[in-house]
Backbone as JSON, one array per atom type, in Angstrom:
{
  "sequence": "MFTSAISHDHATPVVAVATTGMSGVRRRFGTLTSAWRDVGPAGLAMALAGHLPRPVGHMEWYSVQEVPVGPKHVTEPWPHAWAAGEDDLEALIAVGHAPEDELRRRLARRDEVFIACDENGRGIGYMWYRAGNWREDDVEFVLGPDERWGYDLYVHPDWRGHRVASRLVAVALVGLHARGVSRVISVIDYLNVSSRRSARHYGSRGVTSIFTLATPWAGLIRERPVGVARGSWSAYRRPAGVVRRAPSRTREAR",
  "N": [[75.78, 181.75, -23.15], [78.22, 180.56, -23.68], [79.7, 181.39, -21.48], [78.25, 180.09, -19.53], [78.72, 177.43, -20.19], [81.45, 177.22, -19.72], [81.48, 177.61, -16.94], [80.11, 175.34, -16.11], [81.87, 173.33, -16.93], [84.04, 173.81, -15.27], [82.84, 173.43, -12.86], [82.19, 170.72, -12.74], [84.55, 169.0, -12.16], [84.99, 170.03, -9.58], [82.71, 169.3, -8.16], [83.04, 166.53, -8.33], [85.4, 166.13, -6.85], [84.52, 167.06, -4.36], [82.52, 165.19, -3.81], [84.02, 162.82, -3.69], [85.61, 163.46, -1.5], [83.71, 163.65, 0.58], [82.85, 161.02, 0.58], [85.15, 159.75, 1.49], [85.29, 160.83, 4.07], [83.0, 159.74, 5.2], [83.69, 156.99, 5.14], [85.88, 156.96, 6.9], [84.64, 157.83, 9.24], [82.89, 155.72, 9.59], [84.73, 153.67, 10.07], [85.87, 154.5, 12.51], [83.61, 154.43, 14.14], [82.94, 151.7, 14.06], [85.26, 150.63, 15.2], [85.09, 151.63, 17.81], [82.69, 150.45, 18.65], [83.18, 147.65, 18.4], [85.62, 147.08, 19.7], [86.11, 148.98, 21.64], [87.42, 151.77, 23.63], [90.21, 151.42, 23.18], [90.25, 150.42, 20.59], [89.24, 152.6, 19.16], [91.3, 154.45, 19.61], [93.36, 153.17, 18.21], [92.35, 153.24, 15.6], [92.33, 155.99, 15.11], [95.05, 156.5, 15.32], [95.96, 155.35, 13.06], [95.97, 157.25, 11.11], [98.16, 158.79, 11.45], [101.17, 160.35, 10.21], [103.49, 158.11, 8.84], [106.37, 158.46, 9.08], [106.5, 159.83, 11.5], [105.52, 158.16, 13.5], [104.0, 154.99, 14.3], [101.37, 152.61, 14.97], [100.63, 149.19, 15.57], [98.28, 146.58, 15.85], [97.46, 143.38, 16.32], [96.02, 140.1, 16.01], [97.52, 137.06, 16.66], [97.12, 134.1, 14.97], [96.39, 130.6, 15.08], [96.27, 127.61, 13.22], [95.53, 124.34, 13.44], [96.74, 121.6, 11.52], [95.36, 118.97, 9.68], [94.43, 115.63, 8.43], [91.85, 115.66, 7.43], [89.15, 117.45, 5.88], [88.21, 120.57, 7.23], [85.93, 121.91, 6.72], [83.4, 122.0, 4.13], [85.08, 121.39, 1.13], [86.28, 123.6, -1.49], [85.25, 122.91, -4.77], [86.87, 123.28, -7.05], [89.82, 123.58, -6.58], [93.31, 123.67, -5.87], [96.83, 122.86, -5.28], [98.87, 125.24, -6.53], [101.23, 126.22, -9.14], [104.0, 127.35, -11.18], [102.91, 126.8, -13.67], [100.34, 127.6, -13.36], [100.25, 130.32, -13.45], [98.82, 132.17, -15.04], [96.19, 131.82, -14.13], [96.54, 132.63, -11.49], [97.16, 135.32, -11.85], [94.71, 136.16, -12.84], [93.14, 136.29, -10.6], [93.42, 138.84, -9.67], [94.76, 140.46, -7.75], [97.59, 140.58, -6.39], [100.33, 141.93, -8.29], [101.81, 140.72, -11.41], [104.67, 140.53, -11.35], [105.17, 140.36, -8.6], [103.88, 137.96, -7.99], [105.49, 136.2, -9.4], [107.89, 136.51, -7.98], [107.18, 135.41, -5.51], [106.72, 132.72, -6.23], [109.26, 132.04, -7.16], [110.6, 132.16, -4.78], [109.75, 129.95, -3.64], [107.42, 129.89, -2.16], [104.38, 128.45, -1.07], [101.26, 127.99, -2.74], [97.75, 127.89, -2.86], [95.03, 127.66, -5.02], [91.75, 128.79, -5.92], [89.31, 128.18, -8.36], [86.86, 129.07, -10.88], [84.23, 127.28, -12.65], [85.22, 127.35, -15.19], [87.91, 127.4, -14.98], [89.09, 129.81, -14.34], [90.93, 131.89, -12.19], [89.79, 132.7, -8.94], [90.42, 133.13, -6.35], [93.0, 132.94, -3.8], [95.45, 131.51, -1.52], [98.39, 132.0, 0.3], [101.44, 130.45, 1.49], [104.3, 130.32, 3.61], [107.51, 128.98, 4.38], [110.01, 128.88, 7.02], [111.24, 131.97, 8.36], [109.13, 134.8, 9.23], [108.42, 138.19, 8.75], [106.58, 140.46, 10.44], [105.72, 143.58, 10.4], [107.43, 145.04, 12.95], [108.15, 142.69, 14.15], [109.78, 139.64, 14.01], [108.93, 136.44, 13.25], [109.86, 133.19, 14.12], [109.72, 130.13, 12.56], [109.07, 126.62, 12.92], [110.27, 123.58, 11.27], [108.0, 122.13, 10.56], [106.01, 123.96, 10.29], [104.03, 126.6, 8.84], [103.68, 129.9, 7.52], [100.74, 131.59, 6.98], [99.5, 133.73, 4.49], [98.12, 136.54, 2.7], [95.38, 135.81, 1.96], [92.98, 135.91, -0.38], [90.03, 136.8, -2.13], [88.34, 137.21, -5.13], [86.33, 140.11, -5.66], [83.84, 139.62, -6.95], [83.17, 137.11, -6.14], [82.83, 137.0, -3.46], [81.12, 136.16, -0.44], [80.37, 133.63, -1.05], [81.57, 131.74, 0.44], [84.1, 131.05, -0.4], [86.68, 131.52, 0.62], [86.96, 130.09, 3.16], [86.45, 127.5, 2.25], [88.44, 127.12, 0.39], [90.71, 127.26, 2.04], [90.25, 124.94, 3.47], [90.91, 122.97, 1.6], [93.6, 123.62, 1.27], [94.73, 123.07, 3.81], [94.56, 120.29, 4.05], [96.22, 119.59, 1.93], [98.66, 120.69, 2.82], [99.07, 119.13, 5.09], [99.68, 116.69, 3.95], [102.21, 117.26, 3.15], [103.66, 117.24, 5.42], [103.21, 119.28, 7.23], [102.26, 120.66, 10.37], [100.93, 122.78, 11.58], [99.55, 126.07, 10.94], [100.42, 129.47, 11.01], [99.22, 132.79, 11.32], [98.32, 136.29, 10.99], [95.77, 138.59, 12.01], [94.34, 141.73, 11.65], [93.53, 143.34, 14.6], [91.34, 145.01, 14.82], [89.73, 144.12, 12.84], [87.18, 142.59, 13.23], [85.24, 141.02, 11.95], [86.75, 139.43, 10.17], [88.2, 137.94, 12.0], [86.17, 136.45, 13.12], [85.29, 135.02, 10.85], [87.5, 133.45, 10.32], [87.3, 131.39, 12.09], [85.77, 129.47, 10.87], [87.41, 127.75, 9.46], [88.87, 126.57, 11.45], [90.68, 128.26, 12.71], [92.26, 129.85, 15.49], [92.71, 132.23, 18.08], [95.91, 132.98, 19.4], [97.65, 134.78, 20.66], [97.73, 138.33, 21.33], [99.28, 141.09, 19.8], [100.71, 144.23, 20.27], [102.22, 147.05, 18.95], [104.08, 150.01, 19.32], [105.68, 152.35, 17.57], [108.49, 154.46, 16.86], [110.75, 156.3, 14.7], [113.19, 155.45, 15.8], [112.95, 153.77, 18.06], [110.88, 151.34, 19.82], [107.87, 150.1, 21.44], [106.54, 147.07, 22.68], [103.68, 145.11, 23.32], [102.66, 142.04, 24.52], [100.1, 139.75, 24.74], [99.02, 136.78, 25.7], [96.29, 134.56, 24.89], [93.75, 134.29, 27.29], [95.16, 135.43, 29.31], [95.07, 138.04, 31.6], [96.51, 140.48, 31.69], [98.95, 141.91, 29.58], [102.5, 141.66, 28.75], [105.04, 144.14, 28.66], [107.71, 145.41, 26.65], [110.73, 147.02, 25.51], [112.3, 147.94, 22.39], [114.81, 148.29, 19.82], [114.75, 150.16, 16.8], [115.71, 150.01, 13.36], [115.83, 147.28, 13.96], [114.0, 145.66, 15.45], [112.16, 142.93, 16.96], [112.62, 139.44, 17.78], [110.7, 136.53, 17.74], [109.67, 133.31, 18.79], [107.26, 131.51, 17.02], [104.13, 131.69, 18.52], [102.11, 129.25, 20.3], [99.14, 127.72, 21.2], [98.7, 125.02, 21.41], [101.27, 123.95, 21.91], [101.88, 125.23, 24.31], [100.04, 124.08, 25.98], [100.96, 121.6, 26.51]],
  "CA": [[75.85, 180.29, -23.19], [79.61, 180.19, -23.6], [80.08, 181.55, -20.08], [77.58, 179.04, -18.76], [79.4, 176.17, -20.47], [82.72, 177.23, -19.0], [81.2, 177.42, -15.52], [79.74, 173.95, -15.89], [83.07, 172.52, -17.09], [84.85, 173.99, -14.08], [82.1, 172.93, -11.7], [82.14, 169.26, -12.73], [85.59, 168.41, -11.32], [84.84, 170.47, -8.2], [81.69, 168.43, -7.58], [83.61, 165.19, -8.2], [86.33, 166.15, -5.73], [83.73, 167.19, -3.13], [81.84, 163.9, -3.58], [85.04, 161.87, -3.24], [86.01, 163.85, -0.15], [82.65, 163.26, 1.51], [82.86, 159.57, 0.67], [86.27, 159.4, 2.35], [84.92, 161.19, 5.44], [82.03, 158.73, 5.67], [84.4, 155.74, 5.4], [86.67, 157.1, 8.12], [83.71, 157.87, 10.37], [82.42, 154.35, 9.78], [85.82, 152.9, 10.69], [85.97, 154.9, 13.9], [82.42, 153.94, 14.84], [83.07, 150.24, 14.21], [86.34, 150.35, 16.15], [84.57, 151.9, 19.15], [81.64, 149.48, 18.97], [83.66, 146.27, 18.48], [86.8, 146.9, 20.55], [86.1, 149.93, 22.74], [88.32, 152.92, 23.55], [91.49, 151.04, 22.58], [90.04, 150.32, 19.16], [89.11, 153.96, 18.64], [92.64, 155.03, 19.61], [94.12, 152.56, 17.12], [91.83, 153.75, 14.33], [92.81, 157.36, 14.97], [96.51, 156.46, 15.12], [96.22, 154.91, 11.7], [96.08, 158.41, 10.23], [99.4, 159.51, 11.71], [102.22, 160.17, 9.2], [104.34, 156.99, 9.26], [107.69, 158.88, 9.58], [106.39, 160.31, 12.87], [105.32, 157.0, 14.35], [102.83, 154.19, 13.93], [100.96, 151.54, 15.88], [100.05, 147.98, 15.0], [97.61, 145.73, 16.83], [96.94, 142.25, 15.58], [95.84, 138.81, 16.69], [98.25, 135.94, 16.07], [96.19, 132.99, 14.85], [96.96, 129.27, 14.86], [95.36, 126.65, 12.6], [96.07, 122.97, 13.41], [96.6, 120.98, 10.21], [95.03, 117.55, 9.79], [94.18, 114.93, 7.16], [90.47, 115.77, 6.99], [88.67, 118.81, 5.62], [87.52, 121.15, 8.38], [84.63, 122.34, 6.21], [83.23, 121.52, 2.76], [86.13, 121.99, 0.3], [85.9, 124.2, -2.77], [85.41, 121.81, -5.74], [87.9, 123.55, -8.06], [90.95, 124.17, -5.85], [94.48, 122.79, -5.86], [98.13, 123.48, -5.06], [99.26, 125.83, -7.8], [102.65, 126.41, -9.42], [104.29, 128.26, -12.29], [102.0, 126.52, -14.78], [99.05, 128.22, -13.05], [100.47, 131.76, -13.31], [97.72, 132.91, -15.67], [95.04, 131.77, -13.22], [96.89, 133.45, -10.33], [97.02, 136.72, -12.27], [93.29, 136.44, -13.02], [92.52, 136.59, -9.31], [93.33, 140.29, -9.7], [95.21, 141.11, -6.52], [99.02, 140.88, -6.49], [100.8, 142.07, -9.68], [102.5, 139.54, -11.95], [106.05, 140.43, -10.89], [105.15, 139.9, -7.22], [103.54, 136.54, -8.02], [106.69, 135.48, -9.85], [108.85, 136.52, -6.87], [106.73, 134.43, -4.51], [106.95, 131.38, -6.76], [110.71, 131.83, -7.19], [111.01, 131.99, -3.38], [109.17, 128.65, -3.29], [106.22, 129.97, -1.33], [103.33, 127.54, -1.54], [100.0, 128.69, -2.98], [96.58, 127.11, -3.24], [94.15, 128.53, -5.79], [90.37, 128.39, -6.19], [88.89, 128.62, -9.69], [85.46, 128.81, -11.24], [84.06, 126.08, -13.47], [85.97, 127.52, -16.43], [89.33, 127.41, -14.69], [89.59, 131.15, -14.08], [91.24, 132.08, -10.8], [88.88, 133.58, -8.2], [90.95, 133.35, -5.01], [94.16, 132.15, -3.45], [96.04, 131.63, -0.18], [99.82, 131.73, 0.21], [102.08, 129.93, 2.7], [105.76, 130.43, 3.55], [108.31, 128.29, 5.38], [111.09, 129.71, 7.55], [110.85, 133.12, 9.18], [108.19, 135.78, 8.67], [108.52, 139.5, 9.39], [105.31, 141.19, 10.52], [106.08, 144.9, 10.88], [108.69, 145.03, 13.7], [108.33, 141.39, 14.82], [110.15, 138.52, 13.14], [108.5, 135.17, 13.83], [110.67, 132.04, 13.71], [108.86, 128.96, 12.4], [109.69, 125.31, 12.9], [110.23, 122.94, 9.94], [106.66, 121.6, 10.28], [105.08, 125.08, 10.39], [103.97, 127.52, 7.72], [103.02, 131.18, 7.76], [99.72, 131.83, 5.98], [99.34, 135.15, 4.19], [97.45, 136.97, 1.47], [94.14, 135.11, 1.59], [92.24, 136.9, -1.17], [88.96, 136.31, -3.0], [87.87, 138.24, -6.06], [85.08, 140.72, -5.15], [82.63, 139.02, -7.54], [82.9, 135.8, -5.54], [82.7, 137.09, -2.01], [79.79, 135.76, 0.01], [80.15, 132.24, -1.46], [82.4, 130.91, 1.32], [85.27, 130.58, -1.15], [87.88, 131.58, 1.46], [87.04, 128.98, 4.11], [86.48, 126.23, 1.53], [89.77, 127.03, -0.2], [91.63, 126.93, 3.12], [90.04, 123.52, 3.79], [91.72, 122.21, 0.64], [95.01, 123.9, 1.53], [95.18, 122.42, 5.03], [94.78, 118.87, 3.75], [97.41, 119.53, 1.09], [99.83, 120.96, 3.65], [99.26, 117.97, 5.96], [100.35, 115.67, 3.14], [103.6, 117.68, 3.02], [104.3, 117.16, 6.73], [102.97, 120.49, 8.02], [101.38, 120.38, 11.5], [100.11, 123.94, 11.9], [99.75, 127.3, 10.18], [100.34, 130.7, 11.79], [98.93, 133.99, 10.54], [97.84, 137.39, 11.82], [94.59, 139.33, 11.56], [94.2, 143.03, 12.29], [92.63, 143.16, 15.75], [90.1, 145.76, 14.59], [88.93, 143.43, 11.82], [86.45, 141.58, 14.01], [84.54, 140.1, 11.04], [87.72, 138.46, 9.67], [88.53, 137.01, 13.08], [85.04, 135.51, 13.23], [85.27, 134.16, 9.67], [88.62, 132.5, 10.39], [86.9, 130.23, 12.91], [85.13, 128.47, 10.01], [88.38, 126.74, 9.06], [89.59, 126.09, 12.62], [91.66, 129.21, 13.24], [91.99, 130.28, 16.86], [93.66, 133.21, 18.55], [96.96, 132.5, 20.31], [98.08, 135.94, 21.43], [97.59, 139.61, 20.64], [100.51, 141.87, 19.84], [100.54, 145.66, 20.04], [103.51, 147.74, 18.86], [104.1, 151.46, 19.18], [107.02, 152.56, 17.04], [109.02, 155.71, 16.35], [111.84, 155.94, 13.79], [114.4, 154.96, 16.48], [112.69, 152.76, 19.09], [109.49, 150.93, 19.88], [107.36, 149.34, 22.58], [105.69, 145.95, 22.28], [102.92, 144.44, 24.36], [102.23, 140.72, 24.11], [99.12, 139.22, 25.7], [98.49, 135.48, 25.29], [94.87, 134.32, 25.14], [93.49, 133.82, 28.64], [95.94, 136.21, 30.27], [94.39, 139.32, 31.8], [97.38, 141.61, 31.35], [100.09, 141.55, 28.77], [103.82, 142.1, 29.17], [105.61, 145.2, 27.83], [109.17, 145.48, 26.52], [111.2, 148.01, 24.54], [113.22, 147.42, 21.38], [115.39, 149.28, 18.92], [114.39, 150.1, 15.4], [114.77, 149.1, 12.7], [116.12, 145.87, 14.23], [112.8, 144.97, 15.85], [112.28, 141.82, 17.91], [112.47, 138.09, 17.23], [109.87, 135.7, 18.6], [109.22, 131.99, 18.35], [105.84, 131.56, 16.72], [103.41, 131.18, 19.67], [101.23, 128.11, 20.06], [98.31, 127.25, 22.3], [98.89, 123.59, 21.5], [102.55, 123.69, 22.54], [101.85, 125.7, 25.69], [99.16, 123.22, 26.77], [101.63, 120.34, 26.79]],
  "C": [[77.29, 179.81, -23.05], [80.11, 180.28, -22.17], [79.49, 180.44, -19.22], [78.29, 177.7, -18.94], [80.72, 176.08, -19.73], [82.51, 176.97, -17.52], [80.88, 175.97, -15.21], [80.97, 173.04, -15.97], [83.97, 172.61, -15.86], [84.18, 173.39, -12.84], [82.15, 171.42, -11.58], [83.26, 168.64, -11.91], [85.5, 168.81, -9.86], [83.84, 169.59, -7.48], [82.25, 167.02, -7.35], [84.56, 165.1, -7.0], [85.58, 166.2, -4.4], [83.05, 165.88, -2.78], [82.82, 162.87, -3.06], [85.46, 162.16, -1.8], [84.98, 163.44, 0.88], [82.6, 161.75, 1.69], [83.98, 159.1, 1.59], [85.96, 159.7, 3.81], [83.97, 160.16, 6.02], [82.73, 157.41, 6.0], [85.19, 155.83, 6.7], [85.78, 157.13, 9.36], [83.18, 156.47, 10.67], [83.46, 153.47, 10.44], [85.93, 153.22, 12.17], [84.8, 154.37, 14.72], [82.52, 152.44, 15.09], [84.14, 149.89, 15.23], [85.87, 150.56, 17.58], [83.57, 150.82, 19.57], [82.21, 148.08, 19.23], [84.78, 146.07, 19.51], [86.83, 147.85, 21.73], [87.08, 151.07, 22.55], [89.67, 152.6, 22.89], [91.38, 150.94, 21.06], [89.93, 151.68, 18.51], [90.48, 154.63, 18.56], [93.47, 154.48, 18.46], [93.67, 153.09, 15.77], [92.3, 155.17, 14.07], [94.31, 157.38, 14.67], [96.87, 156.04, 13.71], [96.38, 156.04, 10.71], [97.31, 159.25, 10.51], [100.37, 159.33, 10.55], [103.21, 159.11, 9.67], [105.74, 157.43, 9.7], [107.66, 159.36, 11.03], [106.29, 159.14, 13.85], [104.11, 156.21, 13.88], [102.59, 153.1, 14.97], [100.39, 150.38, 15.08], [99.43, 147.17, 16.13], [96.98, 144.58, 16.09], [96.85, 141.01, 16.45], [96.65, 137.76, 15.94], [97.34, 134.71, 16.13], [96.94, 131.69, 14.55], [95.88, 128.37, 14.25], [96.01, 125.27, 12.62], [95.78, 122.33, 12.05], [96.36, 119.49, 10.39], [94.69, 116.94, 8.44], [92.76, 115.08, 6.62], [90.08, 117.23, 6.8], [87.89, 119.34, 6.82], [86.15, 121.7, 8.0], [84.54, 121.84, 4.77], [84.26, 122.18, 1.85], [85.56, 122.61, -0.98], [86.19, 123.17, -3.87], [86.52, 122.02, -6.76], [89.06, 124.28, -7.4], [92.08, 123.17, -5.79], [95.73, 123.59, -5.53], [98.65, 123.96, -6.41], [100.77, 125.97, -7.92], [102.83, 127.35, -10.58], [103.36, 128.03, -13.47], [100.63, 127.17, -14.58], [99.16, 129.75, -12.95], [99.33, 132.58, -13.9], [96.49, 132.94, -14.76], [95.3, 132.62, -11.98], [96.74, 134.93, -10.66], [95.55, 137.1, -12.38], [92.57, 136.74, -11.72], [92.44, 138.1, -9.1], [93.77, 141.0, -8.46], [96.68, 141.5, -6.63], [99.43, 141.0, -7.96], [101.64, 140.87, -10.11], [103.92, 139.42, -11.42], [106.14, 139.96, -9.44], [104.82, 138.42, -7.15], [104.75, 135.71, -8.43], [107.74, 135.42, -8.74], [108.47, 135.48, -5.82], [107.0, 133.0, -4.97], [108.45, 131.05, -6.8], [111.25, 131.58, -5.79], [110.52, 130.65, -2.84], [108.1, 128.76, -2.22], [105.16, 129.06, -1.93], [102.01, 128.3, -1.69], [98.93, 127.68, -3.39], [95.58, 128.06, -3.88], [92.76, 127.92, -5.91], [89.97, 128.98, -7.54], [87.4, 128.38, -9.88], [85.41, 127.59, -12.14], [84.85, 126.15, -14.77], [87.48, 127.59, -16.21], [89.92, 128.79, -14.46], [89.78, 131.35, -12.58], [90.3, 133.06, -10.12], [89.37, 133.83, -6.77], [92.19, 132.52, -4.77], [94.58, 132.4, -2.01], [97.49, 131.18, -0.28], [100.37, 131.26, 1.56], [103.6, 129.99, 2.52], [106.4, 129.63, 4.68], [109.42, 129.21, 5.87], [110.56, 130.85, 8.41], [109.89, 134.03, 8.45], [108.3, 137.08, 9.46], [107.17, 140.19, 9.29], [105.59, 142.53, 11.2], [107.42, 144.81, 11.64], [108.98, 143.69, 14.38], [108.66, 140.32, 13.78], [109.81, 137.22, 13.86], [109.35, 134.04, 13.24], [109.77, 130.81, 13.69], [109.68, 127.68, 12.43], [109.57, 124.68, 11.52], [108.85, 122.39, 9.57], [105.6, 122.69, 10.37], [105.13, 125.93, 9.13], [103.3, 128.81, 8.18], [102.02, 131.41, 6.64], [99.55, 133.33, 5.75], [98.61, 135.35, 2.87], [96.32, 136.03, 1.05], [93.26, 136.13, 0.89], [91.23, 136.2, -2.06], [88.49, 137.47, -3.86], [86.52, 138.79, -5.58], [83.8, 140.08, -5.7], [82.24, 137.71, -6.88], [82.82, 135.83, -4.03], [81.27, 136.79, -1.59], [79.44, 134.33, -0.37], [80.98, 131.26, -0.64], [83.61, 130.33, 0.59], [86.49, 130.5, -0.23], [87.99, 130.37, 2.37], [87.13, 127.64, 3.4], [87.81, 126.03, 0.8], [90.79, 126.64, 0.87], [91.48, 125.46, 3.52], [90.86, 122.63, 2.88], [93.2, 122.37, 0.96], [95.52, 123.14, 2.75], [95.43, 120.92, 4.82], [96.03, 118.69, 2.89], [98.68, 119.75, 1.87], [100.12, 119.78, 4.58], [100.01, 116.87, 5.2], [101.83, 115.99, 2.95], [104.32, 117.72, 4.37], [104.12, 118.38, 7.6], [101.98, 120.16, 9.14], [100.5, 121.56, 11.89], [100.51, 125.14, 11.07], [99.55, 128.48, 11.11], [100.03, 131.86, 10.85], [98.52, 135.1, 11.51], [96.63, 138.04, 11.17], [94.55, 140.64, 12.33], [93.16, 142.92, 13.4], [91.31, 143.9, 15.57], [89.19, 145.09, 13.58], [88.2, 142.26, 12.47], [85.77, 140.56, 13.09], [85.5, 139.05, 10.49], [88.1, 137.46, 10.75], [87.42, 136.0, 13.28], [85.06, 134.51, 12.07], [86.35, 133.09, 9.74], [88.26, 131.26, 11.2], [86.29, 129.12, 12.06], [86.13, 127.41, 9.56], [89.33, 126.38, 10.21], [90.63, 127.02, 13.19], [91.27, 129.66, 14.64], [93.09, 131.24, 17.31], [94.64, 132.61, 19.54], [97.4, 133.64, 21.23], [97.78, 137.21, 20.65], [98.87, 140.4, 20.83], [100.2, 143.32, 19.46], [101.93, 146.29, 20.0], [103.27, 149.23, 18.66], [105.52, 151.84, 18.78], [107.27, 154.0, 16.63], [110.14, 155.34, 15.38], [113.03, 155.29, 14.47], [114.14, 153.83, 17.47], [111.2, 152.42, 19.1], [109.16, 150.22, 21.18], [106.47, 148.23, 22.04], [104.98, 145.39, 23.49], [102.41, 143.13, 23.8], [101.28, 140.15, 25.17], [98.55, 137.91, 25.18], [97.0, 135.37, 25.64], [94.69, 133.75, 26.54], [94.26, 134.53, 29.71], [95.33, 137.6, 30.38], [95.23, 140.51, 31.36], [98.59, 141.13, 30.56], [101.39, 142.07, 29.34], [104.37, 143.1, 28.16], [107.13, 145.05, 27.78], [109.51, 146.49, 25.44], [112.17, 147.35, 23.56], [113.73, 148.56, 20.5], [114.87, 149.08, 17.51], [115.57, 150.58, 14.57], [114.98, 147.62, 12.99], [114.88, 145.08, 14.6], [113.07, 143.88, 16.88], [112.08, 140.5, 17.19], [111.69, 137.25, 18.24], [109.64, 134.33, 17.96], [107.73, 132.07, 18.12], [105.05, 130.94, 17.87], [102.44, 130.06, 19.32], [100.45, 127.76, 21.31], [98.52, 125.76, 22.52], [100.17, 123.26, 22.25], [102.52, 124.08, 24.01], [101.01, 124.81, 26.58], [99.83, 121.91, 27.15], [102.35, 120.36, 28.12]]
}
């Protein structure tokens, strides 16, 4: 019995590790399958490249999105949402995503945040916005004074499926308009087709797609505006990267 007990004690962690490993294999296989189905061979290549050791090289492929800002809600607003500040730190922490020290850094930097809460005032989601420049991997986007970069849209897992994200953004866009903002720029991973679809609920639209292939010393970038069949390629040095004016379908149409 003693021998049997020892065997069982040793077997338990082995089974746990094997189960975790199989779960990881299934997730990766699911990612590869989705990438092939939604984007095609290029998506599969990107998904595979995501497992390369970063010191060797890495690839990024994302869609730059534009959201025009106006005085009216683009969809039904979340009833308990507002522009948050330092007094709302406890509610921001309750959302359960970024750690407290990171939240404090964002507030000290004067990034703007809009929070959604439940009926009891507990934070369930937020969306952050920044003025000035934004660095996305190797590309630094330069924003105008009436533009903001939207980032870290997050909803607590218990509240997903209730349209919290789009209804929170509806509140944020009206609040930003009151502050003189005309549009918001953000990026979405090109392989994340579901997020790109969901973003349409609050008026987001693709402006251009950017693909970067980077090594520790140099990189290649391909930029393809919406409606253009082929993108343009250029090389750059790392870690300096490249600087780009935030693209705009609205501006280009003028």
